[in-house]
C-alpha positions, 0 to 999 in steps of 0.5 A, a space after each residue: 500500499 502506498 501510504 502517500 496516496 491516502 495521505 493526499 486523499 485524506 481530507 476529502 476521503 469521505 466525500 470522494 468515497 460517497 461520490 464514487 460509490 454512489 453512496 453504496 459503500 455506506 450501505 455496505 458499512 450499515 449492513 456490515 454493522 448490522 450483521 456484526 451485532 447479531 453476534 457480538 455487541 461490545 468488548 474490545 474491538 480492533 479495526 484495521 486500516 481504519 481510514 477516518 474511523 467509520 467503524 466506530 459506529 459499533 460503539 464498543 467501549 474500547 476501540 482500537 483504530 490501526 491506520 498507517 496514514 498520518 493524514 487520515 489519523 488527523 482527520 479521524 481525530 478531529 471527527 472524534 472530538 466533534 463527537 465529544 471525545 477528549 484527547 489525552 496527552 500523547 505518549 509513546 507506547 506499544 513497541 515505541 509506536 505512537 498512539 493517540 488516546 481519546 475518551 468520553 465517558 466510559 468509552 475509550 478510543 486508541 489510534 495507532 499509526 501502523 499497518 496490519 502486518 506490524 501492529 502490536 497491542 498488549 491485549 487481545 480483541 473480542 472482535 477485529 474488523 477490516 472494512 475494505 482493508 485486505 486489497 491494501 495489505 502488502 502481505 496478506 499472510 503476515 497480516 493474517 498471522 498478526 490478526 490471529 495473534 491479537 484475537 481472543 479465542 472464541 473472538 470474531 474476524 468481520 471483513 468486507 471486501 470487493 473481490 474477484 466475481 466472474 458475473 456479468 454485473 460484477 464485470 459491469 461494476 469493475 469496468 466502472 471502476 477502471 474507466 469511470 471512477 478515475 475520471 471522477 477522482 481526477 475531477 474531484 481530488 486530482 487523483 486520476 492515476 491513484 484511482 486506476 489502481 483500484 479496479 486492478 486490486 479488486 480483480 486480484 483477490 477472491 473470497 477464498 484468498 482471504 478465508 485460506 489464512 484462517 484454517 482454525 476459524 469457523 466461517 459463520 457469514 459468507 455472502 455477497 452484499 448489495 452488488 456482487 462485487 463486494 463480500 462479507 465474511 465473519 469468522 469465529 476463532 476456534 476456542 480450542 486453538 491455544 496460540 
């Protein structure tokens, strides 16, 4: 993942995403959160490649947001402050990685600038989420191993990703991603060439490419979302596994 692209996009990320997806990505996130709540509603959350913190809508008591882009983190912090969170003193922790802590009543948010492959947190999560994140991992195997290390036995891993699909409708969406989205992005945020990479990354990943990295998990949800190019996968880590 080229972090510089996301640094450049950060301030217009939410607007650009809504425009190029015609708001569909927001519907996907709503469906994702609704499905997650059927299985778990509170505890410790780790969200990977958090962008501007959209998964905070899960509203867990303790939420870690792992995001490599410093500019995305700035946008995220300002959003949380507008929601009434107060920023605590900046410290250095987690293997000398910088982090930002915000609190509101009994809610705690910790933002870590790092990647899915390399983040380190000194507690395990009840839920790890990755919304439109796996395509951006530089090393899916390494990221998956790190996810497994940070998830409690019996905990949940929830993923939404745009993946390869051979249906005609999916091919039409992919054509839109490859041909039209870069033109819109070029006009909106001056990032035509960067958005050309989006369609290529979608066409390189399948559901099974993700699932095969989690052999000690039970797949409890695997389904297409509103359009077949997006898939939702929810897995539960086998409680017999002792890692």
